[in-house]
C-alpha positions as CSV (number, residue, x, y, z in Angstrom):
1,M,10.9,25.3,-27.2
2,K,9.3,24.6,-23.9
3,A,7.9,21.0,-23.7
4,T,4.1,20.6,-23.4
5,Y,4.4,18.2,-20.4
6,D,6.8,17.8,-17.5
7,Y,6.4,14.0,-17.6
8,L,5.5,11.5,-20.2
9,I,4.4,8.3,-18.3
10,V,4.5,5.2,-20.4
11,G,2.0,2.7,-18.9
12,A,-1.3,3.4,-17.2
13,G,-0.9,0.5,-14.7
14,L,-0.7,0.9,-10.9
15,F,2.9,2.2,-10.8
16,G,2.4,4.8,-13.5
17,A,-1.0,5.9,-12.1
18,V,0.4,6.5,-8.6
19,F,3.4,8.4,-9.9
20,A,1.2,10.5,-12.3
21,H,-1.1,11.4,-9.4
22,E,1.7,12.4,-7.2
23,A,3.4,14.5,-9.9
24,T,0.1,16.2,-10.8
25,R,-0.6,16.9,-7.2
26,R,2.8,18.8,-7.1
27,G,1.8,20.9,-10.1
28,K,3.5,18.9,-12.8
29,R,1.9,18.4,-16.2
30,C,1.6,14.7,-17.1
31,L,0.7,12.8,-20.2
32,V,0.0,9.1,-19.6
33,V,0.0,6.7,-22.6
34,D,-0.9,3.0,-22.8
35,K,-1.1,0.7,-25.7
36,R,-4.1,-1.1,-24.3
37,P,-7.6,0.3,-24.8
38,H,-8.0,0.7,-21.1
39,A,-6.1,2.0,-18.1
40,G,-5.2,-0.1,-15.1
41,G,-2.7,-2.6,-16.5
42,N,-3.2,-6.1,-15.2
43,I,-5.5,-5.0,-12.4
44,Y,-8.1,-3.8,-14.9
45,C,-11.6,-5.1,-14.3
46,R,-14.4,-5.6,-16.9
47,E,-18.0,-5.7,-15.9
48,M,-19.8,-8.9,-17.2
49,D,-23.4,-9.6,-16.1
50,G,-23.0,-7.1,-13.3
51,I,-19.9,-8.8,-12.0
52,Q,-16.5,-7.1,-11.8
53,V,-14.2,-9.6,-13.6
54,H,-10.5,-9.4,-12.8
55,Y,-9.7,-9.6,-16.5
56,Y,-6.0,-10.5,-16.2
57,G,-6.2,-12.8,-13.2
58,A,-7.1,-12.5,-9.5
59,H,-5.7,-9.5,-7.7
60,I,-6.2,-9.3,-3.9
61,F,-4.8,-6.2,-2.2
62,H,-2.9,-7.1,1.0
63,T,-0.3,-5.3,3.0
64,D,1.2,-4.7,6.4
65,N,2.3,-1.3,5.3
66,R,0.0,1.2,7.0
67,R,1.3,4.1,4.9
68,V,0.2,2.3,1.7
69,W,-3.1,1.1,3.1
70,D,-4.0,4.6,4.2
71,Y,-2.9,6.0,0.8
72,V,-5.1,3.7,-1.3
73,N,-8.1,4.2,1.1
74,R,-8.0,7.9,0.2
75,F,-9.4,7.0,-3.2
76,V,-11.6,3.9,-2.7
77,T,-13.3,1.9,-0.1
78,F,-12.1,-1.7,0.3
79,N,-14.3,-4.6,1.2
80,R,-13.4,-7.3,3.7
81,F,-12.5,-10.1,1.3
82,T,-10.1,-12.7,2.7
83,N,-8.2,-14.8,0.3
84,S,-8.7,-18.5,1.2
85,P,-8.0,-20.5,-2.0
86,L,-8.4,-24.3,-2.4
87,A,-6.4,-26.8,-4.2
88,N,-8.0,-29.6,-6.3
89,F,-5.9,-32.8,-6.8
90,E,-7.6,-35.8,-8.4
91,G,-11.0,-34.5,-7.2
92,R,-10.1,-34.0,-3.6
93,L,-10.0,-30.5,-2.1
94,Y,-7.2,-29.1,0.2
95,N,-7.0,-25.8,1.9
96,L,-4.2,-23.3,1.2
97,P,-1.9,-22.2,2.6
98,F,-0.6,-25.3,4.3
99,N,-2.3,-25.3,7.7
100,M,-4.0,-27.6,10.1
101,N,-7.0,-28.1,7.8
102,T,-4.6,-29.1,5.0
103,F,-2.8,-31.6,7.2
104,Y,-6.0,-33.1,8.4
105,Q,-7.1,-33.5,4.8
106,L,-3.8,-35.1,3.8
107,W,-3.2,-37.4,6.8
108,G,-6.0,-37.1,9.3
109,T,-3.8,-35.4,11.9
110,R,-5.8,-33.4,14.5
111,T,-3.2,-31.6,16.6
112,P,-0.2,-29.4,15.9
113,E,2.0,-32.1,17.6
114,E,0.7,-34.8,15.3
115,A,1.1,-32.6,12.2
116,R,4.7,-31.7,13.1
117,A,5.6,-35.3,13.7
118,R,4.1,-36.3,10.3
119,I,5.9,-33.6,8.4
120,E,9.2,-34.6,10.0
121,Q,8.4,-38.2,9.0
122,E,7.7,-37.1,5.4
123,R,11.0,-35.1,5.3
124,A,13.2,-37.7,6.8
125,P,14.1,-39.6,3.6
126,Y,15.5,-36.4,2.1
127,A,17.5,-35.1,5.1
128,G,20.7,-36.1,3.3
129,I,20.1,-33.5,0.5
130,A,22.6,-30.8,1.7
131,E,22.3,-28.5,-1.3
132,P,19.2,-29.1,-3.4
133,R,20.1,-29.0,-7.1
134,N,16.6,-28.2,-8.4
135,L,13.1,-27.4,-7.3
136,E,12.1,-31.0,-6.8
137,E,14.9,-31.7,-4.4
138,Q,14.2,-28.4,-2.5
139,A,10.5,-29.2,-2.1
140,L,11.2,-32.8,-1.0
141,K,13.7,-31.6,1.6
142,L,11.2,-29.0,2.9
143,G,8.0,-30.9,3.0
144,G,8.4,-34.5,1.8
145,R,6.9,-36.4,-1.1
146,D,3.2,-36.3,-0.1
147,I,2.8,-32.5,-0.2
148,Y,5.1,-32.3,-3.2
149,E,3.3,-34.8,-5.3
150,R,-0.2,-33.6,-4.5
151,L,0.1,-29.8,-4.1
152,I,3.4,-28.6,-5.7
153,K,4.8,-30.6,-8.5
154,G,2.1,-30.5,-11.2
155,Y,1.0,-26.9,-10.5
156,T,4.6,-25.6,-10.6
157,E,5.5,-27.5,-13.8
158,K,2.5,-26.1,-15.5
159,Q,3.2,-22.6,-14.3
160,W,6.8,-22.6,-15.5
161,G,6.4,-24.9,-18.5
162,R,9.2,-27.3,-17.6
163,A,9.9,-30.2,-15.3
164,A,10.5,-29.5,-11.6
165,T,13.9,-31.2,-12.0
166,E,14.8,-28.5,-14.5
167,L,13.7,-25.6,-12.3
168,P,16.1,-23.8,-9.9
169,A,15.8,-24.6,-6.3
170,F,15.4,-20.9,-5.2
171,I,11.9,-20.7,-6.6
172,I,10.8,-22.5,-3.4
173,R,13.0,-21.0,-0.7
174,R,10.7,-22.3,2.0
175,L,7.3,-23.8,2.6
176,P,5.1,-21.9,5.0
177,F,3.5,-24.4,7.4
178,R,0.9,-23.0,9.8
179,F,-0.1,-25.0,12.7
180,T,-3.5,-23.4,13.2
181,F,-6.9,-24.0,11.5
182,D,-6.7,-20.7,9.6
183,N,-7.3,-20.6,5.9
184,N,-6.3,-16.9,5.4
185,Y,-3.7,-17.0,2.7
186,F,-2.0,-13.8,3.7
187,N,-0.6,-12.9,7.1
188,D,-0.9,-9.2,6.3
189,R,-3.0,-7.0,8.6
190,Y,-4.9,-5.2,5.8
191,Q,-6.6,-7.0,3.0
192,G,-9.5,-6.5,0.6
193,I,-10.7,-5.5,-2.9
194,P,-11.9,-2.0,-3.9
195,E,-15.7,-1.9,-3.9
196,G,-16.7,-1.6,-7.5
197,G,-13.4,-3.1,-8.7
198,Y,-9.9,-1.7,-9.3
199,N,-10.9,0.6,-12.1
200,A,-12.3,3.0,-9.4
201,L,-8.8,3.2,-7.9
202,I,-7.1,3.8,-11.2
203,D,-9.7,6.3,-12.4
204,A,-9.3,8.3,-9.2
205,L,-5.5,8.3,-9.5
206,L,-5.6,9.5,-13.1
207,S,-8.5,11.9,-12.8
208,E,-6.4,15.0,-13.2
209,C,-4.1,13.7,-15.9
210,E,-4.3,13.6,-19.6
211,V,-4.5,9.9,-20.7
212,R,-4.2,8.5,-24.2
213,L,-5.2,4.9,-24.5
214,G,-4.6,2.7,-27.5
215,T,-1.3,4.5,-28.0
216,D,1.8,2.4,-28.7
217,Y,4.8,4.3,-27.3
218,F,7.2,2.6,-29.6
219,A,5.2,3.4,-32.7
220,H,5.4,7.2,-31.8
221,R,8.5,7.3,-29.7
222,A,10.2,10.4,-31.1
223,E,7.0,12.4,-31.2
224,L,5.9,11.5,-27.7
225,D,9.4,12.0,-26.2
226,A,9.5,15.5,-27.7
227,L,6.4,16.5,-25.9
228,S,7.9,16.2,-22.4
229,D,10.9,17.2,-20.3
230,A,11.2,13.7,-18.7
231,V,9.9,10.1,-19.2
232,L,8.7,7.5,-16.7
233,F,8.9,4.2,-18.5
234,T,7.0,1.2,-17.0
235,G,7.2,-1.3,-19.9
236,C,9.7,-4.0,-20.6
237,I,13.2,-2.7,-20.1
238,D,14.8,-4.8,-22.8
239,E,12.3,-3.4,-25.4
240,Y,13.1,0.1,-24.4
241,F,16.8,-0.5,-25.2
242,E,15.8,-2.4,-28.4
243,Y,17.0,-5.8,-27.1
244,C,20.6,-4.7,-27.5
245,F,21.7,-7.3,-24.9
246,G,19.1,-9.9,-25.9
247,R,15.5,-10.6,-24.9
248,L,14.6,-11.2,-21.3
249,E,12.5,-14.3,-20.7
250,Y,8.9,-14.3,-19.3
251,R,6.1,-16.7,-18.7
252,S,2.7,-15.6,-20.0
253,L,-0.9,-16.4,-19.3
254,R,-4.1,-16.7,-21.2
255,F,-7.6,-16.5,-19.8
256,D,-10.9,-18.1,-20.8
257,H,-13.7,-16.0,-19.4
258,R,-17.1,-17.7,-19.2
259,V,-20.6,-16.5,-18.2
260,L,-22.5,-19.4,-16.6
261,E,-26.2,-19.7,-16.0
262,T,-25.8,-20.6,-12.4
263,D,-25.6,-18.5,-9.3
264,N,-22.6,-20.4,-7.8
265,F,-20.1,-22.5,-9.7
266,Q,-17.5,-23.6,-7.2
267,G,-18.3,-21.8,-3.9
268,N,-14.9,-20.1,-3.7
269,A,-13.1,-17.3,-5.4
270,V,-10.0,-19.3,-6.4
271,V,-9.5,-23.1,-6.8
272,N,-6.1,-24.2,-8.0
273,Y,-5.8,-27.4,-10.0
274,T,-2.5,-29.1,-9.1
275,E,-2.5,-32.1,-11.5
276,R,-0.1,-31.8,-14.4
277,S,-2.6,-33.4,-16.8
278,I,-5.1,-30.6,-16.3
279,P,-4.0,-27.8,-18.6
280,Y,-5.2,-24.8,-16.5
281,T,-3.7,-23.8,-13.2
282,R,-6.8,-22.4,-11.5
283,I,-10.4,-21.4,-11.9
284,I,-11.5,-18.0,-10.6
285,E,-15.1,-17.2,-9.8
286,H,-15.2,-13.5,-9.6
287,K,-18.5,-12.8,-7.8
288,H,-17.0,-14.2,-4.6
289,F,-14.5,-11.4,-4.5
290,A,-17.4,-9.0,-3.8
291,F,-19.9,-11.4,-2.1
292,G,-22.1,-11.2,-5.1
293,T,-25.7,-12.4,-5.3
294,Q,-26.3,-12.2,-9.0
295,P,-28.3,-15.0,-10.6
296,T,-25.4,-15.8,-13.0
297,T,-21.7,-16.1,-12.4
298,V,-18.5,-15.5,-14.3
299,V,-15.6,-17.9,-14.1
300,T,-12.1,-17.7,-15.6
301,Y,-9.9,-20.6,-16.6
302,E,-6.3,-19.5,-16.3
303,Y,-3.8,-21.2,-18.5
304,P,0.0,-20.8,-18.3
305,D,1.6,-20.0,-21.6
306,D,4.9,-19.5,-23.3
307,F,5.8,-15.9,-23.8
308,A,6.4,-14.6,-27.4
309,P,6.2,-11.2,-29.1
310,G,2.5,-10.1,-29.1
311,K,1.7,-11.9,-25.8
312,E,1.6,-10.2,-22.4
313,P,4.7,-10.7,-20.1
314,Y,3.6,-11.8,-16.6
315,Y,6.3,-13.6,-14.7
316,P,10.0,-12.9,-15.1
317,V,12.2,-15.9,-15.3
318,N,14.7,-14.7,-12.7
319,D,17.4,-17.4,-13.3
320,E,21.1,-16.7,-13.5
321,R,21.1,-16.0,-17.2
322,N,18.3,-13.5,-17.2
323,S,19.6,-11.8,-14.1
324,R,22.9,-11.1,-15.9
325,I,21.1,-9.7,-18.9
326,Y,18.9,-7.5,-16.7
327,D,21.9,-6.2,-14.8
328,R,23.3,-4.9,-18.1
329,Y,20.0,-3.2,-19.0
330,R,19.8,-1.8,-15.5
331,T,23.3,-0.2,-15.9
332,L,22.0,1.5,-19.1
333,A,18.9,2.7,-17.3
334,D,20.9,4.2,-14.4
335,N,22.8,6.3,-16.9
336,C,19.8,7.6,-18.8
337,V,19.2,11.3,-18.5
338,D,15.6,12.4,-17.9
339,V,14.3,8.9,-18.1
340,L,13.0,7.0,-15.0
341,F,12.2,3.3,-14.9
342,G,9.7,1.8,-12.6
343,G,7.2,-1.1,-12.2
344,R,7.6,-4.9,-12.5
345,L,8.4,-4.9,-16.3
346,A,11.0,-2.1,-16.1
347,Q,12.6,-3.7,-13.0
348,Y,12.2,-7.3,-14.2
349,T,10.6,-8.4,-11.0
350,Y,7.4,-9.9,-9.5
351,A,5.8,-7.2,-7.3
352,D,2.7,-7.3,-5.1
353,M,0.4,-4.3,-5.4
354,D,1.4,-2.8,-2.1
355,D,5.1,-3.0,-3.1
356,T,4.2,-1.3,-6.4
357,V,2.4,1.6,-4.6
358,E,5.3,2.0,-2.1
359,A,7.9,2.0,-4.9
360,A,6.0,4.6,-6.9
361,L,5.5,6.8,-3.9
362,R,9.2,6.5,-3.0
363,L,10.3,7.4,-6.6
364,S,7.9,10.4,-6.7
365,E,9.3,11.7,-3.4
366,E,12.9,11.3,-4.7
367,V,12.4,13.2,-7.9
368,L,9.6,15.6,-7.1
369,R,11.1,17.3,-4.0
């Protein structure tokens, strides 16, 4: 019996939506399913008091990839938002990324020469660390104690749920020091947020596809698989293989969204809180992503959380143990017939949005020739 669809796409996030669009454009019949009641995955936006709220945390599109930038601009218009977050430590504010404004706020240095000299002074006591054994030693070797204690230690320990001395050194491979007074967090040429939010992008990508929301693939696996000739799976790879090699570890997040009766709460889209004693890692004020002028505002307190069944997996724990487990699942995936795996969960990786779009385009080109 001929299948109803050429592709069943499990997951209506960015990867699945781009692949679905490209497949449909080439004449393939696609069914997209997602267990959430909305499409878009973690870039989904919800309107609250006329403000587009990044419901699963701040997402700023940025890229140096002209191909990807031109591709997404076919569907939506991007605004000129520039990401310039702040860090709050004990009530004092510091610019991020580490640049001349940050160094002035830390030490009062006014020139690049003064700043370089101070950083070398900060690093000197740790020059003898040949091979850092953990994140703390890595950070001290790269930037010294002042930057580590104020801007790295507490935030990182909250994010990963363990002491910096228990975290692998590779999490901080380098510290980007910029010796200019430039608060733009990204070096990428292209940056912005879709006007009207990310839903406009996802809706455009999926406009010609059949989409079933609130549909748990694993609850209807046999029935859904039978409908299609091939499957693109974008969920957790260990779940797909029924955890036969054990569960992969993740860190999760939880969000506290609040509508406030003020037009401006913190004056910036993102403020990180780097003290270990403060339970949330950052506060997001969403109207600043779109230069909003609404009389109210919406802020989100973002809390790191342990991952457990029923919670959303956000950050893979790419340590040695989990990498070994993932490699075994990857071998199974490579040998699957008529099943493709793509996206951050299926590939157990952290991926920026531009990388996700590029990977989905590349996969579509490989299999849809």
